[in-house]
C-alpha positions in Angstrom: 0.0 0.0 0.0 1.4 3.4 -1.0 1.9 6.1 1.6 -0.6 8.8 1.8 0.4 12.0 0.0 0.0 15.4 1.6 -2.1 17.5 -0.8 -2.7 20.6 1.4 -0.9 22.2 4.3 -2.8 23.7 7.2 -1.0 25.8 9.8 -2.7 26.9 13.1 -1.6 29.4 15.7 -3.1 29.8 19.2 -2.0 33.0 21.0 -3.0 32.4 24.6 -2.3 34.1 27.9 0.1 31.5 29.2 1.5 29.9 26.0 1.7 30.5 22.3 1.5 27.3 20.3 1.7 26.5 16.6 0.9 23.4 14.6 1.6 22.4 11.0 -0.6 19.7 9.6 -1.1 18.0 6.3 -4.3 16.9 4.6 -3.6 13.8 2.6 -5.2 12.4 -0.6 -7.1 10.0 1.7 -8.7 13.0 3.6 -6.6 12.2 6.7 -5.0 14.9 8.8 -1.5 14.3 10.0 0.8 16.4 12.2 4.0 17.5 10.6 5.4 19.8 13.3 4.5 21.6 16.5 5.9 24.4 18.5 5.3 26.1 21.8 6.7 29.0 23.8 5.7 30.9 26.9 3.3 33.7 26.0 4.6 37.2 26.6 2.8 40.4 26.0 -0.7 38.9 26.3 -3.1 39.7 29.0 -6.6 38.1 29.5 -6.3 36.7 25.9 -5.6 40.2 24.4 -2.3 41.5 23.1 -0.9 44.1 25.6 2.6 44.3 24.2 2.9 43.6 20.4 6.7 43.4 20.3 6.8 40.7 23.0 3.8 38.8 21.6 5.3 38.8 18.2 8.6 37.3 19.5 6.6 34.5 21.2 4.8 33.8 17.9 8.0 33.8 15.9 9.7 31.3 18.3 6.7 28.9 18.4 6.3 29.0 14.6 10.0 28.5 14.0 10.1 25.5 16.2 7.1 23.9 14.3 8.9 24.7 11.0 12.1 23.1 12.1 10.3 19.9 13.1 8.2 19.9 9.9 11.2 20.7 7.7 9.4 23.4 5.8 8.4 27.1 6.1 4.9 28.5 6.4 3.5 31.9 5.5 -0.2 31.5 6.3 -1.9 30.6 9.5 -5.4 30.1 11.0 -5.5 32.0 14.2 -7.7 31.4 17.3 -9.4 34.1 19.2 -10.5 33.4 22.8 -11.2 36.9 24.1 -12.1 40.4 23.1 -15.8 41.0 23.9 -17.1 37.9 22.2 -20.8 37.8 21.5 -23.1 35.4 19.7 -26.5 35.9 18.3 -29.1 34.2 16.0 -30.9 36.5 13.5 -34.1 34.8 12.5 -35.6 35.7 9.1 -39.0 34.6 7.7 -41.0 35.5 4.6 -44.5 34.6 3.4 -44.8 32.4 0.3 -48.5 31.7 0.2 -48.1 28.0 -0.4 -46.0 28.4 -3.6 -43.0 26.4 -4.5 -39.7 27.7 -3.2 -37.5 29.2 -5.9 -34.0 30.7 -5.8 -35.6 34.1 -5.9 -37.4 33.3 -2.7 -34.2 32.5 -1.0 -32.7 35.7 -2.3 -35.7 37.6 -0.9 -35.4 35.8 2.4 -31.8 36.9 2.9 -32.6 40.4 1.8 -35.2 40.5 4.5 -32.6 39.6 7.0 -30.8 43.0 6.7 -32.7 44.5 9.7 -31.8 41.5 11.9 -28.0 41.8 11.5 -27.2 44.5 14.1 -23.4 44.3 14.5 -23.5 46.4 17.7 -20.4 48.2 16.7 -18.3 45.0 16.7 -16.5 43.0 14.0 -18.3 39.9 12.7 -16.0 36.9 12.8 -18.5 34.3 11.8 -21.6 34.7 9.8 -23.2 31.3 9.0 -26.5 30.7 7.4 -28.1 27.6 9.1 -30.7 25.1 7.9 -34.0 26.4 6.6 -37.4 26.1 8.0 -40.7 25.5 6.2 -43.9 26.7 8.0 -41.9 26.7 11.3 -40.5 23.2 10.9 -36.7 23.4 10.8 -33.9 21.1 9.6 -34.4 21.6 5.8 -31.1 21.7 3.9 -32.4 22.5 0.5 -35.9 23.9 0.3 -36.0 24.7 -3.4 -38.9 22.9 -5.1 -40.8 22.4 -1.9 -44.1 24.1 -1.1 -44.6 26.3 2.0 -46.6 29.1 3.4 -43.6 30.5 5.2 -39.8 30.2 4.5 -37.3 30.9 7.2 -33.7 30.7 8.1 -31.5 31.6 11.1 -28.3 33.5 10.4 -25.7 32.7 13.1 -23.3 35.6 13.9 -20.3 35.7 16.3 -19.0 39.2 17.1 -15.9 40.6 18.7 -14.5 44.0 19.7 -12.6 45.6 16.9 -9.4 46.5 18.8 -8.5 43.1 20.2 -9.2 41.5 16.8 -6.9 44.0 15.0 -4.1 43.5 17.6 -4.1 39.7 17.2 -4.2 40.1 13.5 -1.3 42.7 13.5 0.8 40.5 15.8 0.6 37.6 13.4 1.4 39.8 10.4 4.3 41.4 12.2 5.8 37.9 12.4 5.4 37.7 8.6 2.4 35.5 8.7 -0.7 36.0 6.5 -3.8 35.4 8.5 -6.1 33.0 6.6 -8.9 33.7 9.2 -9.5 34.5 12.8 -11.6 31.7 14.3 -13.5 32.0 17.6 -12.1 29.5 20.1 -15.4 27.7 21.0 -16.2 27.0 17.3 -12.7 25.5 16.7 -12.5 23.7 20.1 -16.0 22.2 19.5 -14.7 20.4 16.4 -11.8 18.8 18.3 -13.5 17.9 21.6 -17.2 17.3 20.8 -18.8 14.6 18.7 -21.1 15.6 15.8 -24.0 14.0 17.7 -23.2 16.1 20.9 -23.2 19.3 18.9 -26.5 18.3 17.2 -28.4 17.1 20.3 -27.2 19.8 22.7 -24.1 20.2 24.9 -22.4 22.9 26.9 -18.6 23.4 26.6 -16.5 25.1 29.2 -13.0 26.2 28.1 -10.9 27.1 31.1 -7.8 28.8 29.8 -5.1 30.5 31.9 -6.9 33.9 32.2 -10.2 33.5 30.3 -13.0 30.9 30.6 -15.4 30.7 27.6 -18.8 29.0 28.2 -20.6 28.0 25.0 -23.8 26.1 24.2 -24.2 23.9 21.0 -27.5 22.9 19.6 -28.3 21.9 16.1 -24.7 21.5 15.2 -23.6 25.0 16.0 -22.8 27.5 18.7 -26.1 29.2 19.8 -24.7 30.9 22.9 -21.4 32.3 24.1 -20.3 34.0 27.3 -16.8 35.0 28.4 -15.6 35.0 32.0 -12.5 37.0 32.9 -11.0 34.4 35.2 -9.0 31.2 34.6 -6.5 28.7 35.9 -3.8 31.3 36.3 -5.9 33.1 38.9 -5.7 30.0 41.0 -1.9 30.1 40.6 -1.8 33.7 41.6 -3.9 33.0 44.7 -1.5 30.3 45.8 1.5 32.5 45.2 -0.1 35.4 47.1 -1.3 33.5 50.1 1.9 31.5 50.7 4.3 34.2 49.6 6.0 32.2 46.9 6.9 32.8 43.2 4.4 32.1 40.5 6.5 29.4 38.9 6.6 27.5 42.2 2.9 28.1 42.8 2.1 26.6 39.4 4.2 23.6 40.2 2.5 23.0 43.5 -1.0 23.4 41.9 -0.2 20.9 39.1 1.7 18.3 41.1 0.0 18.4 44.5 -3.2 20.4 44.1 -6.7 19.1 43.6 -10.3 20.3 43.4 -11.4 17.5 45.7 -10.4 17.0 49.4 -9.8 13.9 51.4 -9.2 13.4 55.2 -5.7 12.4 54.4 -5.0 15.9 53.0 -4.6 17.2 56.6 -1.7 14.8 57.2 0.1 15.3 53.9 2.8 18.0 54.4 4.3 19.9 51.4 7.7 21.4 51.4 7.7 25.1 50.2 11.3 24.9 49.0 14.6 26.4 50.0 13.8 29.7 48.2 11.2 30.5 50.8 13.1 30.2 54.1 11.5 31.8 57.1 13.2 34.3 59.5 14.7 31.4 61.4 16.2 29.8 58.3 13.7 27.0 58.2 11.9 25.7 55.1 8.2 26.5 55.5 5.7 23.7 55.1 1.9 23.5 54.5 -0.6 20.7 54.4 -2.2 19.6 51.2 -5.5 20.6 52.8 -4.3 24.2 53.0 -3.3 24.2 49.3 -6.6 22.7 48.2 -8.6 25.2 50.2 -7.0 28.0 48.3 -7.7 26.2 45.0 -11.4 25.6 45.9 -11.9 29.2 47.0 -11.1 30.5 43.5 -12.9 27.6 41.8 -16.1 28.5 43.8 -16.0 32.0 42.2 -15.3 30.7 38.7 -18.0 28.0 38.8 -20.6 30.5 40.2 -20.0 32.6 37.1 -20.1 29.5 34.8 -23.5 28.6 36.3 -24.8 32.2 35.8 -23.6 32.1 32.2 -25.3 28.7 31.5 -28.6 30.0 33.0 -28.3 33.2 30.9 -28.1 31.0 27.8 -31.0 28.8 28.8 -28.9 25.8 29.7 -30.6 25.1 33.0 -33.2 22.9 34.6 -33.5 19.1 34.7 -32.2 18.6 31.1 -29.8 15.6 30.8 -27.4 17.5 28.5 -23.9 17.2 29.6 -21.0 19.7 30.0 -17.6 19.1 28.4 -14.7 20.7 30.2 -11.5 21.6 28.2 -8.6 24.0 28.2 -5.5 24.0 30.4 -7.6 24.4 33.5 -9.2 21.0 32.8 -5.9 19.3 33.7 -6.4 20.2 37.4 -6.9 17.0 39.4 -10.6 16.4 40.4 -12.0 19.4 38.6 -14.5 17.4 36.4 -16.0 15.8 39.5 -16.0 19.2 41.3 -18.0 20.8 38.4 -20.3 17.9 38.2 -21.2 18.3 41.9 -21.5 22.1 41.7 -23.5 22.3 38.5 -25.6 19.1 38.8 -24.7 17.9 35.3 -22.6 15.1 33.9 -19.1 16.6 33.2 -16.4 15.0 31.1 -13.0 16.3 30.1 -12.7 16.9 26.4 -9.4 16.1 24.7 -8.5 16.9 21.1 -8.5 14.1 18.5 -8.7 13.3 14.8 -5.1 14.2 14.0 -2.6 11.4 13.2 0.9 11.8 14.8 -0.2 14.3 17.4 2.6 14.4 20.1 1.6 13.3 23.5 2.7 16.7 24.9 0.0 18.4 22.7 -2.7 15.8 23.2 -4.2 17.3 26.4 -7.2 19.6 26.8 -4.8 22.6 26.8 -4.3 22.2 23.1 -8.0 21.6 22.1 -8.2 25.0 20.4 -5.0 24.5 18.4 -6.1 21.1 17.1 -9.6 22.5 16.5 -8.2 25.2 14.2 -6.9 22.5 11.9 -10.2 20.7 11.8 -12.0 23.9 11.1 -9.7 24.8 8.2 -9.9 21.3 6.8 -13.7 21.3 6.8 -14.0 24.2 4.4 -16.9 25.7 6.3 -19.7 27.9 5.0 -18.5 31.0 6.8 -18.5 34.6 5.7 -16.2 35.8 8.5 -13.5 36.8 5.9 -15.6 39.6 4.5 -14.1 42.3 6.8 -10.7 43.9 7.0 -9.2 43.8 10.5 -6.9 46.6 9.4 -9.8 48.7 8.2 -12.9 50.1 9.7 -14.6 46.8 10.6 -17.8 47.8 8.8 -19.6 45.6 6.4 -21.6 46.8 3.5 -25.0 45.2 3.7 -25.3 44.6 0.0 -21.9 42.8 -0.2 -22.7 40.8 2.9 -26.0 39.4 1.6 -24.6 38.8 -1.8 -22.0 36.6 -0.2 -24.5 34.8 1.9 -26.6 34.0 -1.2 -23.5 32.7 -3.0 -22.5 30.5 0.0 -25.9 28.9 0.3 -26.1 28.3 -3.4 -22.7 26.5 -3.4 -23.2 24.5 -0.3 -26.9 23.5 -0.3 
């Protein structure tokens, strides 16, 4: 059997608050995705998911991409970039027109989208994703191609994801300063959902919690797409900062203690387990300070209580509440904390599982954890050739979209894909 031949290169870049990671993948003639190279560097110049120092952020991007290029043995000049912060907002714009029982023609679809002008209020933000969904006939949804069918009313929901203009432009400019052309900016929940959720989960309904270092995104999927999105300005790094502040140690040591000894769950034995604070933190008498594991876990849970309370509020705001059996998928770097899935399950009253990225051949073990779900998802998103009109704005420009051009492109996209 001959080896699969790479027919297309896909490069992904995730600029996070704690790390910048890059991945170069190849799509083969057998429609398989294989990893060619990966790179990772500590993130500098990024605060709460937004670029705060472009020079430092650009250097982190360059180093991560160069490492991936060395491993892959090739150079790249285009990337798909993830966006996890920046005033993200999601909305559905429903559109419906009367047909009077006639057959649906292409002109009716054109009129339907034309009628949607008044429903697309950009709220002064930049649209990153504009995706026409399935049609509905007389209020019954799930119709992929209505042409030729009879109906009294024809409808469609247009899904829009928005972001603040400044953070989008800064991320875009940072990548371009590193001599990388941005293929597209992709909102993190949409990319991560492709790598961590099954198609059935996205269709039937599921909530996804991405706990990054400084930002936690809570999203709800129904009907195969994101229908709600809320951003919480807290993350796993806040737990680390709490540990460092309470015990008077450096952030690096606090992160190590959290990862190796910390847990979101407590046991009676935690009061007997004593942890050494290290020789860098000698007290006034020259002794090495010690704490119990219970003290460490107490600090972790205090911050988790605050984050989970906001997660619960976000879920209720998006209508993901009540006795429904829909589960929650937890991902992001914060999902690697011991016991956190069980902690969320008890606090939110829902089944919680940790979502890890998959679907890429040759993915290194170091990049196979939930912290890299967005990076892997970017590759899946690019490979799927989605019906998405997010590219119809200029991050360097005004961020405005001409209504005529927007709806012409929606019409073309639907004609080509349905």
